[in-house]
N, C-alpha and C positions, 0 to 999 in steps of 0.2 A: 595318431588316429588309426582306427582299425581299417583294414583293407587298403591301406596306403592313401586314404583320402587326406587331402590337405584343406586348410581353412578356405582357400579360394574356391575349392570344389563345392563347398557348402554355401558360401557367401553368394556366389553368382546365381544359383537357382533360387535361393531365399530372396534375393533382391528382385528377381523376375517375378516370383510369386506375389511379393509385396506390391510390385508395380501393377500387376494384373488386378489384384484385389482393390487397389486405389483407383484403378481405371473403372472397375465395375461400380465402386462407390460413387465416383464422380458421375458416371452415366446415370445411375439411379437418382442422385440428387438433381442432376440437370433435367431429367424426365419429370420429376415431381414439380420443380419450380416452373418448368414450361407448361405443364398441365394446369397449374394454379393460375399462371398469368393468362392462359387462354380462357380459363373459366371466368376470371375477373374481367377480362375484356368483353367477353360475351355478356356478363351481367351489366357492365357499364353501357354497352350499346342497347341492351334491352331497356334499361332505365331511360335512356335518351329518347327512345321510341315511345315509352310510356308517357314521358313528359310532353312529347309532341301530341299525343292523343289527348292528354289533359288540356293542352293549349287549344286544341280543336273544340273540345267540349265547353271550354270557357268562352271562346269566341262565338259559338253557336250552340246554346243549350238544347236547341231542338234535336240535335244529333243523339241525345239520349233516347230518341225514338228507335234507335237501332235495337233496343231491348223491348220486346213485345209487352212486357209487364210493367214498363216504367210509367209513372203517373202522367208524363207529358202527353201520352196518347189520349187522355180524357180531358186535356186542357182545352177549353173552347177556343182560345187564340191559336193553338196548334192546329185544331180541326179546321178553322177558317182559313189560315195561311198555308198550311203545309199538307194536309191530308191527301188531297188529290193532285198536288203539284208534281209535274214531271221533273221540274228543276230540283225540287227538294228530294225526290226519289233518287235522282242521279247523284246528289250530294251525299245522301245517306249511303248509297252503294260505294261511293268513293271512300267514305269514312270506314266502311266495313272492309274494303280492300286494304286500307291502311292497317287495320287491326290484323287482318288475315296475313298480310306480309310480315308483320311483326312476329306472329306466331310461327310462320315459316322460318324466319331467321333463328329464332330462339330455339324452337323445338328440334330443328335439324342438328344443332350443335350441342345442346344441353346434355349433360351426362345422364345415364340411366337413372330412373327414379329409384328412391330408397324403397325397401320392402319391409314386411313384418311390422307394420305399425310405425316405422320410422319415416321421417320426411326430410327431403332436401329441396333445393331450389327447383329441380325438375318436377317434383310433386306439385309445387305451387303453380308452375306454368301449365302443367297438364290440367290441374283443377280449374285454372283460369279459362283455358281452352274449352273444356267441357262446359263450364258455366256460361260462356258465350254461345256455344252451340245450343244449349238448352233454352236460352232465353231470347235468341235472335232468329226469327224466320228469314230475315234478309241474309244473314250469315250462312244459314242452311241452304238457301236458295242458290247463293253464289257457289257454294261447294258442290251442289247437286247438278250444275250445268255440265254439258257434255265436254266442253273445252277445258274443264278443270284439270284433267289429267295431264294436259300439255303445259299448264301454267305453273304447277307446284311440284315440289319435291316428293319423293316416295314416302318419307317419314310423315309429312303432314297428311298426305293422301291416305296412308294406312291408318293414322289416328282418326281421321274422318270416317273411314270405313268401319273401324272398330266401334266408333260411337254410334254410327247408323245401325249397326247389327246388334249392339248390346246396351247402348245408352251409357256406356262407360269408356273412359280413356285410361288404360292401365298399363299397356304393354311396354316392355323395354325397347329401346330404339332398334336394336339389332333384330329382335323378333318382330317388331311392328313394320319395319322396312323390308322384312322378308329376307334378311341377310343370313 
């Protein structure tokens, strides 16, 4: 060997470099699988909450009144039973809080939305949030209350402000949260 190097002088550093490369590969694979598992867990929890919302709507179809443009508002039975009821208003607000809490959980942890015409699960959740804001005066009223800033996370509050200012919910989580 040139310069008096022996095989052991080359094998030692080569094994160390190989071990470091394998360590980086394992780290990268672990990071990817952990990220996928966290995303999957978030999606499963979100689906559970959606099922709970569906159960509430099945148990009391009048809760569709959360949406201002839903036909339930013009139903004579709804007008007779629920339109002026303080109890129903409280129930409708509780249902709105259930949905709002669902959005808080999902939007705070969801990955940034896809851009340039592409879509991912975050785009769907942001569209659903915007859809609810556009169609529900109860939802907007709750978010517009002075104590809202103490009750919800910065991501949800920033998305609400973005919608109030522009009518859109588009920002990435880091930009929206002001990070």
